[in-house]
C-alpha positions in Angstrom: -21.1 14.0 -7.8 -17.8 14.4 -9.6 -16.7 11.8 -12.1 -14.8 8.7 -10.7 -11.6 7.8 -12.5 -9.4 4.7 -11.8 -5.9 5.2 -10.4 -3.5 2.2 -10.7 -1.5 1.7 -7.6 0.6 -0.9 -5.7 1.1 -1.8 -2.0 3.8 -3.9 -0.4 3.0 -6.1 2.6 6.1 -7.0 4.6 6.1 -9.2 7.7 9.0 -9.6 10.2 10.0 -12.8 11.9 7.3 -12.3 14.5 4.7 -12.0 11.7 4.1 -8.4 12.4 3.3 -6.1 9.5 5.3 -3.0 8.5 3.1 0.1 8.4 4.1 3.7 7.6 2.3 6.9 8.8 1.6 9.4 6.1 3.4 12.7 6.5 1.6 16.1 6.3 3.0 16.5 2.7 0.5 13.9 1.2 -3.2 13.1 1.0 -4.8 11.8 4.2 -1.9 12.8 6.4 -1.5 11.1 9.8 -3.1 7.9 8.7 -1.2 4.6 8.8 -0.9 2.5 5.7 1.1 -0.1 3.8 4.0 1.3 1.8 3.3 1.9 -1.9 2.0 4.3 -4.4 0.9 5.0 -8.0 2.1 3.4 -11.2 4.0 5.7 -13.5 3.0 5.9 -17.1 4.5 3.0 -19.1 5.4 1.0 -15.9 4.4 -2.6 -15.1 3.2 -3.8 -11.7 6.4 -5.4 -10.6 8.5 -2.4 -11.6 6.1 -0.2 -9.7 6.2 -2.1 -6.4 10.0 -2.3 -6.5 10.3 1.5 -7.4 7.7 2.6 -4.8 9.2 0.6 -1.9 12.7 1.9 -2.8 11.5 5.5 -2.9 9.2 5.3 0.1 11.1 3.2 2.6 14.6 2.7 1.0 14.6 -1.1 0.5 15.4 -3.1 -2.6 12.7 -5.7 -3.2 14.2 -9.0 -4.4 11.1 -11.2 -4.4 7.4 -10.6 -4.2 4.1 -12.5 -4.8 0.9 -11.0 -6.0 -1.6 -11.4 -3.1 -4.6 -9.6 -4.6 -6.2 -7.0 -6.8 -8.4 -4.5 -4.9 -11.0 -2.3 -6.6 -14.1 -2.5 -4.4 -15.6 1.0 -4.8 -16.8 1.0 -1.1 -13.2 0.8 0.0 -11.2 2.4 -2.9 -13.1 5.6 -4.0 -11.9 8.8 -2.4 -14.4 10.7 -0.4 -12.9 14.0 -1.5 -12.6 15.3 -5.0 -8.9 15.2 -5.9 -7.0 18.2 -7.2 -7.7 17.0 -10.8 -11.5 17.6 -10.2 -12.5 13.9 -9.9 -12.9 11.2 -7.3 -10.1 8.6 -7.5 -10.9 4.9 -7.5 -7.6 3.2 -6.5 -7.2 -0.1 -8.4 -4.4 -1.7 -6.4 -2.1 -4.7 -6.9 -1.0 -5.8 -3.4 2.2 -7.8 -3.1 3.6 -9.9 -0.4 7.3 -9.0 -0.2 9.1 -12.2 0.6 12.7 -11.0 0.3 14.4 -7.5 0.4 17.7 -5.9 1.0 18.6 -2.7 2.8 17.5 -0.9 5.9 14.1 0.8 6.2 14.7 4.5 5.7 11.5 6.4 5.0 11.3 9.4 2.6 9.4 12.7 3.0 6.0 10.9 2.5 6.4 9.0 5.7 6.8 10.6 9.2 6.8 7.4 11.2 7.0 3.6 10.7 6.7 0.5 12.9 5.8 -3.2 13.0 2.4 -4.2 14.3 0.6 -7.5 15.1 -2.1 -8.0 12.5 -4.8 -8.1 15.2 -3.6 -4.8 16.7 -3.4 -2.3 13.8 -3.0 1.3 14.7 -5.6 4.0 14.1 -6.3 6.0 12.1 -5.5 3.6 9.2 -6.5 3.9 5.5 -9.9 2.1 5.3 -8.9 -0.3 2.5 -5.6 -1.5 4.1 -6.7 -3.9 6.9 -8.3 -6.3 4.4 -5.1 -6.3 2.3 -3.1 -7.0 5.5 -5.4 -9.9 6.5 -5.3 -11.4 3.0 -1.5 -11.3 2.9 -1.4 -12.8 6.4 -3.6 -15.7 5.2 -2.0 -16.0 1.7 -1.5 -19.5 0.5 -0.8 -18.8 -3.1 -4.3 -18.2 -4.4 -4.8 -14.5 -5.4 -7.6 -12.5 -3.8 -9.9 -10.3 -6.0 -11.8 -7.7 -4.0 
């Protein structure tokens, strides 16, 4: 088996007034195309978690995050290690800081990484969905201020 290397990343969980979650569908231009997921992406070198979530959501769905809360840190290898070997020749283990976005400005306008987006009840998530995202959604839905570590 190829080496496993950690990849720092962020996800943003956004609920509308009906407590439905915003999900995006991955375009054919990126890894695991056609799967639904939370918006987010990788940290850039020299970037902190808060800057990364704000940049990623601006890039991916066009909004300006004004307030967010850390819901959890996710690194469970059963859920976060890629099945395929990545282009760099290793399996990636995504180490993700997941944030509940509590305030944002702007209209949702996806970029080239997203081919569709919609709001979903948390008990009716679409398929196919990235395997690690339903637990992040449930944790954010139940979030009371205590951070999850999974």
